C-alpha positions in Angstrom: 38.8 -44.5 -2.7 35.5 -45.6 -1.2 36.0 -43.3 1.7 36.6 -40.4 -0.7 33.3 -41.1 -2.5 31.4 -41.1 0.8 33.0 -37.8 1.9 32.1 -36.3 -1.5 28.5 -37.5 -1.2 28.2 -36.2 2.4 29.6 -32.8 1.3 27.1 -32.6 -1.6 24.2 -33.5 0.7 25.3 -30.9 3.3 25.6 -28.3 0.6 22.1 -29.1 -0.7 20.6 -28.9 2.8 22.3 -25.5 3.5 21.2 -24.1 0.1 17.6 -25.3 0.8 17.6 -23.7 4.2 18.9 -20.4 2.8 16.3 -20.4 0.1 13.5 -21.1 2.5 14.8 -18.4 4.9 14.6 -15.7 2.2 11.1 -16.5 1.2 8.5 -13.8 2.0 4.8 -14.0 1.6 2.9 -10.8 1.0 -0.5 -11.2 2.8 -2.2 -8.6 0.6 -1.3 -10.6 -2.5 -2.1 -14.0 -1.0 -5.4 -12.9 0.5 -6.7 -9.9 -1.5 -9.5 -8.0 0.2 -12.9 -9.0 -1.2 -15.2 -6.0 -1.4 -17.6 -6.1 1.4 -15.4 -8.1 3.8 -14.3 -7.0 7.2 -15.9 -4.2 9.2 -16.8 -2.0 6.2 -20.6 -1.4 6.0 -21.6 -1.4 2.3 -25.3 -1.9 2.9 -26.4 1.7 2.4 -23.9 3.5 0.2 -25.3 6.8 -1.2 -23.7 9.7 -3.0 -24.8 12.3 -0.4 -24.1 10.4 2.8 -21.1 8.3 1.8 -19.3 9.3 -1.4 -19.5 13.1 -1.2 -17.8 13.2 2.2 -15.0 10.9 1.0 -14.5 13.2 -2.0 -14.6 16.3 0.3 -11.9 14.9 2.6 -9.6 13.3 0.0 -10.2 14.8 -3.4 -11.9 18.2 -3.6 -9.0 20.3 -2.4 -7.4 19.7 -5.8 -10.4 18.7 -8.0 -12.9 21.5 -7.6 -14.0 24.7 -9.2 -12.7 26.3 -12.4 -9.1 25.3 -11.7 -9.7 21.7 -11.0 -6.5 19.7 -11.5 -6.5 17.8 -14.8 -10.0 19.2 -15.5 -11.4 16.5 -13.2 -14.1 17.8 -10.9 -15.0 15.8 -7.8 -16.9 18.3 -5.8 -20.1 18.1 -7.9 -22.2 15.1 -8.7 -22.1 15.8 -12.4 -18.3 16.0 -12.5 -17.9 12.9 -10.3 -20.4 10.9 -12.3 -18.4 11.3 -15.5 -15.2 9.8 -14.0 -17.2 7.2 -12.1 -18.9 5.8 -15.2 -15.8 5.9 -17.4 -13.7 3.9 -14.9 -11.2 6.7 -14.1 -12.4 7.2 -10.5 -12.1 3.6 -9.4 -8.9 3.0 -11.4 -7.3 6.0 -9.7 -8.3 5.5 -6.1 -7.5 1.7 -6.3 -4.1 2.5 -7.9 -4.8 0.2 -10.8 -2.3 -0.1 -13.6 -2.8 2.4 -16.4 -4.4 5.1 -14.1 -2.9 8.1 -12.3 -2.9 7.0 -8.6 -4.9 9.3 -6.4 -4.7 11.0 -4.1 -1.5 12.2 -5.8 1.5 12.4 -3.4 -0.8 11.2 -0.5 -1.8 8.0 1.2 -4.1 5.6 -0.7 -7.7 5.8 0.5 -8.7 3.1 3.0 -9.8 -0.2 1.6 -13.3 0.5 3.1 -13.6 3.9 1.3 -12.4 2.3 -2.0 -15.0 -0.5 -1.5 -17.7 2.2 -0.9 -16.7 4.0 -4.1 -16.8 0.7 -6.0 -20.2 -0.2 -4.5 -21.6 3.2 -5.5 -20.3 2.9 -9.0 -21.6 -0.7 -9.5 -25.0 0.5 -8.4 -25.0 3.0 -11.3 -23.4 6.0 -9.6 -26.8 7.4 -8.6 -27.4 10.9 -7.2 -29.0 9.6 -4.0 
């Protein structure tokens, strides 16, 4: 009887160890969630972000093909300062390019902008979205 109890305890302990190892082996950390990028970190120069030299070129390469002129998609115009300022100050620009919940992710059907370009947009908006 005592031998049976020992065997049962060893079996339970072995099962516990195996389940623990399986659980630990399936665990995955997502570095982006564990260490979110802080604006201004890394090799992204945010010291002199301006509309003309920084933001307009990002819009030209990533947004203006769909969001310019009289037929701008969704009525959102990104190829003029006046059009961009509206969505910059109401939160839609940053919400869309950062793929925030509740916003249409942009560029649509394309790759997300680089973290550096998103940081530049955020820096420009936080400074008042000036036409400089």
